[in-house]
C-alpha positions in Angstrom: 133.7 73.7 195.6 132.1 76.9 196.0 135.3 79.0 195.4 134.8 79.4 191.7 131.2 79.7 191.5 128.7 82.5 193.0 126.6 80.4 195.0 123.6 82.7 194.7 123.7 82.9 190.9 123.6 78.9 190.1 120.5 76.7 189.7 122.1 73.7 191.2 122.9 73.4 195.0 126.4 74.3 195.7 128.9 71.9 197.6 130.1 74.1 200.5 133.6 73.1 202.6 133.2 72.9 206.4 135.4 76.0 206.8 133.1 78.0 204.8 130.0 77.0 207.0 132.0 77.7 209.8 133.4 81.0 208.8 129.7 81.8 207.7 128.4 81.5 211.2 131.5 82.3 213.6 131.8 78.8 214.2 128.2 78.0 214.9 127.9 80.8 217.7 125.2 80.7 220.1 124.6 84.2 219.4 124.1 83.3 215.7 121.4 80.2 216.5 117.6 81.4 215.3 115.9 78.1 215.3 115.9 74.6 216.9 113.8 71.8 215.8 113.8 67.9 215.9 116.1 67.5 213.0 118.8 70.2 214.4 119.6 73.8 215.0 119.5 76.7 212.6 122.0 79.5 212.3 122.3 82.8 210.9 125.4 83.0 208.5 126.9 85.6 206.3 128.7 84.8 203.0 130.2 88.2 201.5 127.2 90.5 201.6 124.5 87.8 201.6 122.6 86.4 204.6 121.9 82.8 204.7 120.5 80.4 207.2 122.4 77.0 207.9 120.6 73.9 209.4 123.0 72.0 211.2 121.8 68.1 211.9 123.8 65.1 213.3 125.1 62.7 210.8 122.6 60.4 212.4 119.9 62.3 210.9 121.1 61.6 207.4 117.7 60.1 206.1 116.0 63.4 207.2 118.9 65.4 205.5 118.9 63.6 202.1 115.3 63.8 201.9 115.4 67.6 202.3 118.3 67.9 199.9 116.6 65.6 197.1 113.2 67.4 197.4 114.5 71.0 197.5 117.1 70.5 194.6 114.1 70.1 192.3 111.9 72.8 193.8 112.1 76.6 192.8 109.4 78.4 193.8 108.7 82.0 195.3 107.0 80.5 198.2 109.3 77.8 199.1 112.4 78.7 201.0 115.4 78.1 198.3 118.0 75.6 199.0 121.6 77.2 198.3 123.7 74.2 199.0 124.9 71.8 201.5 128.1 70.5 203.4 128.9 67.4 205.0 131.4 66.4 207.8 131.8 63.3 209.9 129.6 64.1 212.5 127.2 66.9 211.1 125.4 67.5 208.0 124.6 71.1 206.9 121.9 72.5 204.5 122.4 76.1 203.3 119.3 78.3 202.7 118.1 81.6 201.9 117.8 83.7 205.0 114.0 84.5 205.3 114.1 87.8 207.5 111.1 87.9 209.7 111.0 84.6 211.3 108.2 82.3 211.5 104.4 82.7 211.3 104.2 81.2 214.8 106.3 84.2 216.0 103.7 86.7 214.5 100.8 84.9 215.7 101.3 83.8 219.2 102.3 86.6 221.7 103.8 88.7 218.7 104.4 91.7 220.7 106.7 89.6 223.2 108.6 88.9 220.3 108.9 92.2 218.8 106.4 92.0 216.1 103.3 94.1 215.6 100.1 91.8 215.3 99.2 90.8 211.7 96.2 92.7 210.1 93.4 90.6 208.7 94.8 91.3 205.2 98.2 90.3 205.9 96.8 86.9 207.1 94.8 86.4 204.0 98.1 87.0 201.9 100.0 84.7 204.0 97.4 82.1 203.6 97.3 82.5 199.9 101.3 82.5 199.6 101.4 79.1 201.9 98.9 77.4 199.8 100.7 78.2 196.5 104.0 76.9 198.0 102.2 73.8 199.1 100.1 73.5 195.9 103.6 73.7 193.9 105.1 70.6 195.7 101.9 68.7 195.2 101.2 69.5 191.6 103.8 71.0 189.7 107.0 69.4 190.4 108.3 66.4 188.6 107.5 64.1 191.2 104.4 64.6 193.7 105.9 65.6 197.2 104.0 65.2 200.7 105.4 67.6 203.1 104.3 65.9 206.2 105.1 68.8 208.5 102.9 71.7 207.6 102.7 73.9 210.5 103.0 77.7 211.5 106.6 77.5 212.6 107.4 76.0 209.0 105.8 78.9 207.2 108.5 81.8 207.2 107.9 85.5 206.4 110.3 87.9 204.7 110.6 91.8 205.0 107.1 92.3 203.2 105.5 89.7 205.3 105.2 87.4 202.3 105.3 83.6 203.1 107.5 80.8 202.4 106.9 77.2 203.1 110.3 75.7 204.8 111.5 72.5 206.7 111.2 69.5 204.1 112.9 67.2 206.5 110.1 64.6 206.7 109.1 65.0 203.0 108.1 62.0 201.0 107.6 61.2 197.4 104.2 59.6 196.1 103.6 58.3 193.0 100.9 60.3 190.9 98.1 57.9 190.7 94.7 57.2 192.0 96.3 55.4 194.9 98.4 58.7 196.0 99.2 57.5 199.5 101.7 55.4 201.1 101.9 53.7 204.7 104.5 55.2 207.1 106.3 53.0 209.4 106.2 55.4 212.4 104.0 58.2 213.1 105.6 61.3 212.1 104.6 65.1 212.2 103.5 67.5 214.9 100.8 66.9 217.4 97.8 68.9 216.6 98.4 69.0 212.7 98.2 65.2 212.2 95.0 64.0 210.4 93.0 61.1 211.9 93.9 58.4 209.1 97.7 59.3 209.7 97.2 58.7 213.5 95.2 55.5 213.1 96.4 53.8 210.2 99.6 55.9 209.5 98.4 56.7 206.2 99.9 59.8 204.4 98.8 61.6 201.1 98.5 65.2 199.8 95.3 65.5 202.0 97.4 64.9 205.0 99.2 68.4 204.2 95.6 69.9 203.2 94.4 68.9 206.7 97.4 70.3 208.4 97.0 73.5 206.1 93.3 73.8 207.9 94.9 73.6 211.3 97.2 76.7 209.9 94.2 78.7 208.7 92.2 78.3 212.1 95.4 79.4 213.9 95.3 82.7 211.4 91.8 83.2 212.4 91.8 82.7 216.0 95.6 83.5 217.1 95.5 80.2 219.1 97.8 77.4 218.9 97.0 74.1 217.3 97.0 72.7 220.8 95.9 74.5 223.9 96.0 73.7 227.5 92.7 73.2 229.1 91.9 75.8 231.9 89.6 73.5 233.6 92.1 70.3 233.6 95.8 71.4 233.9 97.0 68.2 232.4 94.8 68.1 229.3 95.0 69.9 226.0 92.5 71.0 223.7 92.9 71.0 220.0 91.9 74.3 217.9 90.1 71.7 215.6 87.7 70.8 218.4 87.2 74.6 218.8 86.5 75.2 215.3 84.1 72.4 215.2 82.2 73.3 218.2 81.9 77.0 216.6 80.5 75.3 213.5 77.5 73.7 215.4 76.1 77.0 216.1 73.0 78.4 214.1 74.8 81.9 214.0 78.1 81.1 212.7 79.2 84.9 212.8 78.4 85.5 216.0 79.8 82.2 217.4 82.9 82.8 215.3 83.3 86.4 216.7 84.0 84.9 220.1 87.1 83.1 219.0 88.5 85.6 216.5 92.1 86.7 217.6 91.7 89.8 219.9 94.8 91.1 218.3 92.7 92.1 215.3 90.7 94.6 217.4 87.6 93.8 215.9 88.9 95.0 212.4 87.9 92.4 210.1 85.5 92.0 207.2 83.4 89.1 209.2 82.1 87.7 205.6 85.6 87.1 204.6 86.5 85.5 208.1 83.5 83.3 207.5 84.7 82.3 204.4 88.3 81.3 205.6 86.5 79.5 208.4 84.6 77.4 206.1 87.9 76.7 204.0 89.7 75.5 207.3 86.9 73.4 208.2 86.7 71.8 204.6 90.4 71.3 204.9 89.7 69.4 208.3 87.3 66.9 207.2 87.7 63.6 209.0 87.3 61.8 205.7 90.5 62.5 203.4 88.1 62.4 200.4 86.1 65.1 201.4 89.0 67.5 201.7 89.9 69.7 198.9 92.8 69.5 196.6 95.4 72.6 197.2 94.4 74.5 193.8 90.9 74.3 194.9 91.9 76.0 198.4 94.3 78.5 196.4 91.2 79.9 194.1 89.0 80.4 197.1 91.7 82.2 199.3 92.6 84.2 196.2 89.0 85.5 196.3 88.9 86.1 199.9 92.2 87.9 199.8 91.0 90.3 197.0 87.9 91.1 199.1 89.9 92.0 202.0 91.9 94.2 200.0 88.8 96.0 198.9 87.3 96.1 202.3 90.6 97.8 203.6 90.7 100.1 200.8 86.9 101.3 201.8 88.1 102.2 205.4 90.4 104.8 203.7 93.3 104.0 205.7 92.0 104.0 209.1 94.8 103.7 211.0 94.0 100.9 213.5 93.2 98.7 210.4 95.3 99.8 207.7 98.0 97.2 206.9 100.6 99.8 205.7 104.3 99.9 207.1 103.6 99.0 210.6 101.3 96.1 210.0 102.7 95.1 206.6 101.2 93.1 203.7 
């Protein structure tokens, strides 16, 4: 039990009692609810002076619970949300995480002002892209086993007070062998529409390259501010994917001009167009139809690192022009 241990100082996940998770969340008060997903609700909790997030799942979701528990027990990285511990009851299972203060990337990209956030500056976006890539690369390449997240999307990328990103929600994670045949065939389609690569839809194949495809969608969202799936204005019941919009832009002979028509208006024309083009190219590389043509996450990271540095230099050259400078209000 946690009574004799400081749960925030131990490397191993702590087993909490049902009373402790109940006390921490005011018995899972609706006022404490900060998120909801297919696998349960997330509540803000307090243990002593520490803020925590507790995911409450139905006991019937034990497969997803143990997938997440197993993966996160072995993952310790600044760009992956830290698992502190867990609790289990007859009807519900609970995962206890570090609390990431600034919500999800979705909240900051789609109608940010309605959700009480300032729009993200271009430099903040390049930092978030790089942070998220680091988190994904870690689970692909640096853990003892290789994990496929299977649900990379903007709502599963969380931002802290300094707008630094952490990858979250490992409920669908799968272990894949490190070999040339790094893939497995799922028994059912899992993941989120708009982020799924063609091979997973057609053949239920999932590999690390499936995560890379989904990350390509995230990069397209960072550039355009659009959602992964958008309602078609011409036909009410139809949706359009951000992927198809990006492919359309890349058919143009003048990429810069074409891209400028879809760049997030929240950026107010304050961005270095060369770096936006480079990020768009990385996004399209990730969105290659054939998984063999997609990059490894480590390749994405080095390119995003260069884009981020060039963007910082661009921002510095503006001498802190208020509209674009990503200081306190715009954050980096």
